[in-house]
C-alpha positions in Angstrom: 0.0 0.0 0.0 1.0 3.6 -0.2 1.8 3.7 3.6 4.5 1.0 3.1 6.8 3.1 1.0 8.1 6.6 1.4 10.9 8.9 0.6 12.3 10.7 3.6 14.5 13.8 3.0 16.4 15.3 6.0 17.4 18.9 5.2 19.8 20.7 7.6 19.5 24.4 8.3 20.4 26.6 5.3 21.0 30.3 5.8 18.0 31.7 7.7 15.9 28.5 7.1 15.7 26.0 9.9 16.3 22.3 9.3 13.3 20.2 8.3 12.3 16.6 7.6 10.1 15.9 4.5 8.1 12.7 3.8 6.4 11.8 0.5 4.9 8.7 -0.9 6.8 8.5 -4.2 8.5 5.8 -6.2 12.2 4.9 -5.6 13.3 6.7 -8.9 11.6 9.9 -7.7 13.2 9.9 -4.3 15.1 13.1 -4.4 14.9 16.6 -3.0 13.1 18.1 -6.1 10.2 15.7 -5.9 9.9 15.4 -2.1 10.6 18.8 -0.7 7.3 20.7 -1.1 6.9 23.6 -0.7 10.5 24.5 -1.6 11.7 26.9 1.2 14.3 28.7 -0.9 14.0 30.8 -4.0 14.7 29.3 -7.4 18.4 30.1 -7.7 19.2 28.5 -4.3 17.2 25.3 -4.9 20.2 23.3 -6.2 22.5 24.4 -3.3 19.7 23.6 -0.8 19.0 20.2 -2.4 22.7 19.2 -2.3 22.6 19.5 1.5 19.4 17.4 1.9 19.8 13.6 2.4 17.0 11.6 0.9 16.4 7.9 1.6 13.8 5.6 0.1 12.2 3.5 2.9 10.1 0.4 2.4 8.3 -1.4 5.2 5.5 -4.0 5.5 2.8 -2.6 7.7 0.9 -5.9 7.3 3.7 -7.8 8.9 4.0 -5.2 11.7 0.2 -5.5 12.4 0.4 -9.3 12.4 3.3 -9.3 14.9 1.4 -6.8 17.2 -1.7 -9.0 17.1 0.4 -12.1 18.0 2.2 -10.3 20.8 -1.1 -8.9 22.3 -2.7 -12.4 22.0 0.2 -14.0 23.9 0.1 -11.3 26.6 -3.7 -11.7 26.8 -3.4 -15.4 27.1 -0.9 -15.1 29.9 -3.1 -12.6 31.7 -6.1 -15.0 31.4 -3.9 -17.9 32.6 -2.8 -15.8 35.6 -6.4 -14.9 36.5 -7.4 -18.5 36.1 -4.6 -19.6 38.5 -5.6 -16.9 41.0 -9.2 -18.1 41.0 -8.4 -21.8 41.1 -5.4 -21.7 43.5 -7.5 -21.3 46.7 -9.7 -24.2 45.7 -6.7 -26.5 44.9 -4.6 -25.5 47.9 -5.7 -27.1 51.1 -4.2 -26.7 54.5 -0.7 -27.9 54.2 -0.7 -31.5 55.4 3.1 -31.4 55.8 3.0 -28.5 58.2 0.3 -30.2 60.3 2.3 -33.4 60.3 5.3 -31.5 61.6 3.3 -30.0 64.4 2.0 -33.4 65.4 5.5 -34.9 65.3 6.9 -32.0 67.3 4.3 -32.5 70.0 5.1 -36.2 70.1 8.8 -35.6 70.2 8.4 -33.1 73.0 6.4 -35.6 75.0 9.0 -38.3 74.4 11.9 -36.1 75.3 10.2 -35.1 78.6 9.6 -38.8 79.4 13.2 -39.7 78.5 14.6 -36.8 80.5 12.7 -37.8 83.6 13.6 -41.4 83.2 17.3 -40.7 82.7 17.4 -38.4 85.7 15.8 -41.0 88.0 17.7 -44.0 86.7 21.3 -45.0 86.4 23.5 -43.1 84.0 23.6 -44.3 80.4 27.0 -46.0 80.1 26.5 -48.3 77.2 27.4 -47.3 73.7 23.9 -48.1 72.5 22.3 -45.8 75.0 24.7 -43.0 74.2 24.0 -43.4 70.4 20.2 -43.4 71.1 20.6 -40.2 73.2 22.6 -38.6 70.4 20.0 -39.7 67.9 17.2 -38.1 70.0 19.1 -34.9 70.3 19.7 -34.9 66.5 16.0 -35.5 65.9 15.1 -32.6 68.2 17.5 -30.3 66.3 16.0 -31.4 63.0 12.5 -30.7 64.3 13.6 -27.3 65.5 15.1 -26.5 62.1 12.0 -27.6 60.3 9.9 -25.5 62.6 12.1 -22.5 62.0 12.2 -22.9 58.3 8.6 -23.9 57.6 6.7 -22.0 60.3 8.8 -18.9 60.8 10.3 -18.8 57.3 13.8 -18.2 58.6 17.1 -20.0 57.9 19.4 -20.8 60.8 
């Protein structure tokens, strides 16, 4: 179409005339100062000197391709926005109370109860001298530390 081609002439300031940009829909062979610069800002005898300063370029573009690309881009952005809205609506329905967090709370309560029973039993009984009892004690301490770390990370959202 006529919007897809143009001749663009950039003319710098000349004497008391400011610089100007001229656009015309002309063919490539007519892309020069004499056919594009209208109205001519200089009198007849200065036209040649003025036109020598002007830089004219023939430009061709496909507005149809540009329109298609814009439609595709807007379609993708629209689809992503619809997908985001869909996820925001469906997410509360899909997401149930986190079973893992509830399990951690239950395990933590059980571990606390076991630790209290073990502490009272070890205080009242003979000291754990066997290797197996010391390993079990270390294992219990390690489990308590892991539970505390899980509680810190998942409940308080902090790293140790």
